[in-house]
N, C-alpha and C positions, 0 to 999 in steps of 0.2 A: 320764376327761378325755382329750381327743384331743391327743396329743403329736407334733409334727413334721409334721403333715399340712397345716396352714394356713400354707404357706410362700409363697403368692402374696400380694403386697402389694395389698390391695383398692383403694388410692387411686391406683394407677398405671393409666392409661387402657387400656393394652394388656392388662392382666390382669383387667379387670372381668368378662369372660366366660369366663375359664379356670376349671378345676375346682378345688375345694378339695383334691382329692387330687393335682392337677397330673399331671405325667408320672411314672408309676411307675418307669420306667427312668431317666429323666434326673434325677429327684429322689432316686433310690436309696431308695425308700420302699416297704415292704410292710405291708399291714394285718394285724394279728394281735390276738387277744383276750387272750393271756396276757402274762406279763412276761418273756419271753425277750429276750435282749440281742444275739444274733448268730448263733445256730445255728438252722437250719431243717431238720428231719428228718435230723439228724446231719451236715448239710453246712455248711461254713463259708463265708459269703458275704462277700467282702471289700468294704468300703465300703458295706455295706447296713445300714440302720438299721431295726430292728423297732419298729413303732409300736403302742402300746397304746390300745385303744378298746373300751369295754364297752357302747356303745350301738349295737345293730344297726339301729336305726331310721334312723340317718344313712346307712348303706349302702343300705338299702332305698329311701330317698328319692332318692339320687343315681342309682341304677341302676333306677329304676322303669320306664324306657322299654325296658330290655333285661334280661329275667329271666335269661337265660343268663349274662350277665356278673355279675349280682347273686349267683347261686348259686355261681359260680366264686370270686368275691371272698370270700364267706362261708366257703367251704371253705378258702381260703388263710388266713383269719384264725383258723380253728379248728385249723389244722395238719393238715387231712384231705385236702389237695390234693397231687398229685404235682408233682415238679419241672418236668415238661413243661408242666403247667397254669400254673405260675408264669412260666415262660419265655414262654409265649404272650401273657401280659399285660404283659411288660416293654416292648414297643414300641407299646402302644396308648395313645391319649390318651383320658382319661375326662372327661366333662363333668358338671357339676353345675348346679343352678339358678343364674342370674346373681346376682352380688352386689348387694344392695339397700342403697342409701345411706339413712341415717337423715335425716329432715327436721329441720333445726335452723333456727329463725327468730329466735333470740336467743342471744347469747353475750357474755361479759365477757372482755376482753383486757387483759393487762398489757403496756404499750408503753414502750420506753426508746429515745430518740433518742441518736445518737452524741455523744460529748464532743468539743469542739474540741481541736485539737492545740496543744501548747505552742509559744510563740515561742522563737527561738534566740538565744543570746548568743555572738557569735563576732567575732574580729578576725583577718582573714586577711592574712598578709604575702605580697606578690606581688613578683615580679622587676621591677626598675626603678621601683618605687613606694616612695619613702622613708616615706610616711605609712601608718599602719595604721588605717584607718577601721573603725567598727563595721559589720558586714554580716550580722548575724543575720536570717534569714528568718522570715516569719510562719507560724504553724501553720495546718493545713488545717481546713476546716469539718467539723463532725460530720454524719453522715448523717441525713436526715429520714425520718420514717415517714409514708407517703402512702396514703390510701384512694382507690381508683380503681374506677369502675364497669366491669365486664367483662360482655359480652353472653353468653358461654358459662357464666357462673356463675348458678345459681338457688338456691343453698343456702349455709348458713353452717357446714356440718359440717366444712369444712377449716380453720376459723379457731379451733379449740379448742386454742390454745397461745399462748405468749408470743412477742413479737417484739422484737428488739434490733437497732438500726442500728449500722453500723460507725463507729468513732472516727476522727477526723481525725489525720493524721500530723504529727509535730513539724516545724518549719522547720529549715533547715540553713544552713551558711555560704554566702557569696557571694550573699546575698539570695535564696536559693532557698526558695520557699514549700512547705509540706508538702502532701501529697495530701489532697484532701477525702474524707470517708467516703462509702461507697456508700449511696444511698437504698434503703429497703425499701418496695416497693410491694405493698400488700395488695389483692387483687382481691375485690370484693364485688358482689352483685347490685344491679340498679337498684331503688331504692325503700327503701334502708336509711337509718335515722336513727341518729345518733351522739350519745350523751350521756356526760358525765363521771360515773364511778361513785364513790359515796361509800362508802369501806371501813368507816367507823364505823357508819353507819346501814344499810348494805347495800341502798341504794336509789339510783336514778339521780338525778343532780343537774343541772348546767348543760348546756343544749343546745349542741352543738358544730356539727353539720352535718346537712344533709338531701340525700342523693344521689338526687335524683328525676329526673335527666336522663341520657340515654345516655352522654354524654361527661363526666360530673361527676367531679371529683377534689378532694381537700382534704388539706392538710398538717395532720395531727393532732398530731404531736410534731415540733417544730423542733430541728434539731441545734445544738449549741453553737458559738459563734463562736470561731475560732482566735485564739490569743494573738499579740500583736505582738512582733517581734524587736527587739533593742536598736538597730537602725538607725533606728527611729522616735524614739528618745529622745535623739539627739545634738543638742546646742545649742551656742551660743557659749560658755557657761560650763562645759559638760560635754561635751567632744568624745569621750570614751571611756566611755559609760555601761555599767556592768557589771550591768545588770538587764534583765529581759524580762518579758512577761506570760504567765501560764498560760492555757490554753484554758478556755472556759466549759463547764460541764456541760450536757449535752443534757436536754431536757424528759423528764419521766417522768410517765406518766398511766395510770390505769385507766379504761377506757371500756366502755360497754355499746353493742353494735351490735344493732339490732332491725330485722328485715326486715318491711316492709309491702308485700305483693304489689300491683303496679301492674296494675289491670284496669279496663276500662270498665264491666263488669257483674258484680255479685256475686250468687250464688245462696245463699239462706238458707232453711233448712227443718228439719223434724224428720228423724230417721233414717228411712230407707226411704220417703221422700217421692218419690224418683225424680230427685234432682238429678244424680247421676252419669250416668243414662241420658239425660237431656236434654242434658247437656254433650257426650256422645259423639255425639248426633244433630246438634247445632248446630255443633260445632267439630271440629278435627282431633285432639282429645285422646282418649286411650284409658284412662280411669280404670277402676279395679276396680269391677265391678258384681256384687252378690250379694244374696240375699234375707234378709239378717240386718242387725241394727242396727250402726251405726258401721263400715260398710265403708270409708268414706273417713276416714282418720286424719290427713291433712294436706291443705292447700289444693292443688287441681288447677287448672291454667290452660290454656285452649285458645283458639285463634284462629278466630273465625268469619269465613269468607271468602265472597264472592259472585262468581259467574262474571262475568268482564269487569271486575271492580272493581280499582282501584289498591290498592297495599299500604297506604297511609295511610288508605284508606277501610274497611279491616277493623277489627273490634273484638275485644277480648279478654274472655273470660268466666272468672270464678273460681268454683269450686265449693268451698264450705267444709264442714267436718265438721258433722254434725247437732247441733242444739241441742235440749235438752229442758228441761222445767220445773225450775227450781232450778239452772240453769247458773251463775248468779251466786254460788251457794254451792258451786261446784266439783262439782256433779253431772254425770255423763257426762264429757265432755271439757272442761267449764268454758267460760270466756269468752275464753281466751287466743288463739283464732283469730279473734275478731271484729275485732282490730286490722287485719286484711287488708281490711276494708271501708272503712277511712278514706279511701282514694284512689279508690274507685269512684265513677262518675257516676250509675249506676242500680242500685237495689236490687230484687231479684226475690225475693218470698216464694213458694217452691214449696210448695204445699199438696196433700196427698193428699185430693182432693175425694171419692173413693169411700169413704173411711173403712175401708181394708183392714186397718188396725191397730186397728180398733174404737175409734177416737177421733173426737171431734166436730171437723170441719174448721174451724168458726168459732172454737172454743175454742183450737185449735192456732194459728191466726193471732193471736189476742189474746195468747197466751202468748209467741209470738215477738216481738211488739211490746213486751211488758213487759220481756223479757230484754234487748232492744236498748236500751231506755230506761235500764235499770239500769246497763248498761255505758257508754253515751255517748248522751245525749239528742239530740245533733246528728245522729246517724245517721238519725233519723226525719224530718229535714228534707230529706233527699235525695229525688230523684225515685224513686218506687217503684211497682211493679206487683205484681199477684198472678197467679201461674201456676197455674191449676187443672189439676193433672195427673191422669192415669188416667181419662180420659173414656171409655175402652173398658170400664170395669168397670160392673156392674149398678146400684149405688147412686149413681152419679155424678150423674144428672139431678136427683134429688130433693134431694141435698145442695147442688148447684150453685144451684138456684133459691132455696133458703133462704139460702144464703151471700150471693148477690148482693142479696137483699132487705135483709139486715142490714148489708151493707158500705156504707161511705161512697161515694157516687156519684163523688167526685172521684178515686178510686183505680181505674185501669184493671184489668180482669181478662180474662185470656186462657185459654180452655179448650184443652188439648192432650192428646195421648197420647204418652208417650215410647216406648212399646213398638211401636206400629204407625206412628208418625210423623204422626198426624192433626193438622192445623192448624199444622204446623211452619212452612210458608212465611209464614203470617200473623204468627207469633211472631218470625221473623227480621226481617220488615219493621217490626214494632213496636219491637224493640230498636234497630234502626238509626235510626229516627226519634227515639227518646228520647235516644240518645247524641249524634247530630249536632245 
């Protein structure tokens, strides 16, 4: 187990690119493989904490770009390095691969709005005023909990905790009202839906809000109203009321927040069909591209821009993880990412028309349609096209002719190659026409 090394807070923006080892000198940390607690080769290091780590692969990964540093650190950990070697590393900053945030598109939050402040019961005697009227002030309002769309937010990984708003302050004499509680504003990405969570059934219940616009905000939990002071209860028959109101409790809710990516076009296909390659060619996105299945583990969104076009004329494209047969039965990554297709205008079935994975392209298309129908039949009512990818491969032409013969003529089909970019301008034009 690595003790003491992970001292950088990964959620702070300025630390996301810092090393997991950080500054060896500033953090007073030296890597070592045994369980010593303060001595290094017979020398006592004041303020130095010896760290235990039994996994050399971590060090090899961090220092893969610099073999000399890797060997020196390994020697320090094993106690085989001289003190001069240790001193040479005290003022060096060591970098590791950047921190990767986990993609979270659903979370359950426990929310508690602030309670209202109590009213005050007071009778203040003042100079030159023979009467002592009731002058207790009202309590302050409890803080609300507000969900607000933030442009810089694209994930729900920062919301995995509970939120409690501030209570209102009690009123005081001389008719002074208590201070209202501070509102809690929770920033969420655009496209989130909010439902009340049923703790008994562990399922979402009443629909509360849909934050589908850039400036959307909603008060999810309303703070309690402050109690009235005794000044409000004075009457002709009771000029000195000796009672006041308590503040009302704030709302308490358990809600489910679900992110549905807002995109104009959605790519759906089997693993290794070339969806990520097409996204990188069409947009400014830089998804991970590799020759193995399930390279994409979370939705990737890119913006397709045209030269000379205005910003609102650009369209966004979402690449979803691959779907395989039996996804409705939780095979592969299951159906959970298909919810990101709910807001798309155009659905693109990306098919490996060359059959490089030794599958039948027509059967792949039929399985994709079946899985979408099992998830939500309304998805098939959207405008959809077929992108016949890998036209640069040998078996493409034969499979393409047979596929087009069997396919419904009302469904457009575009042949492209994501590797060499063949026919990409026509695909861009087609997508723009379908979206607009």
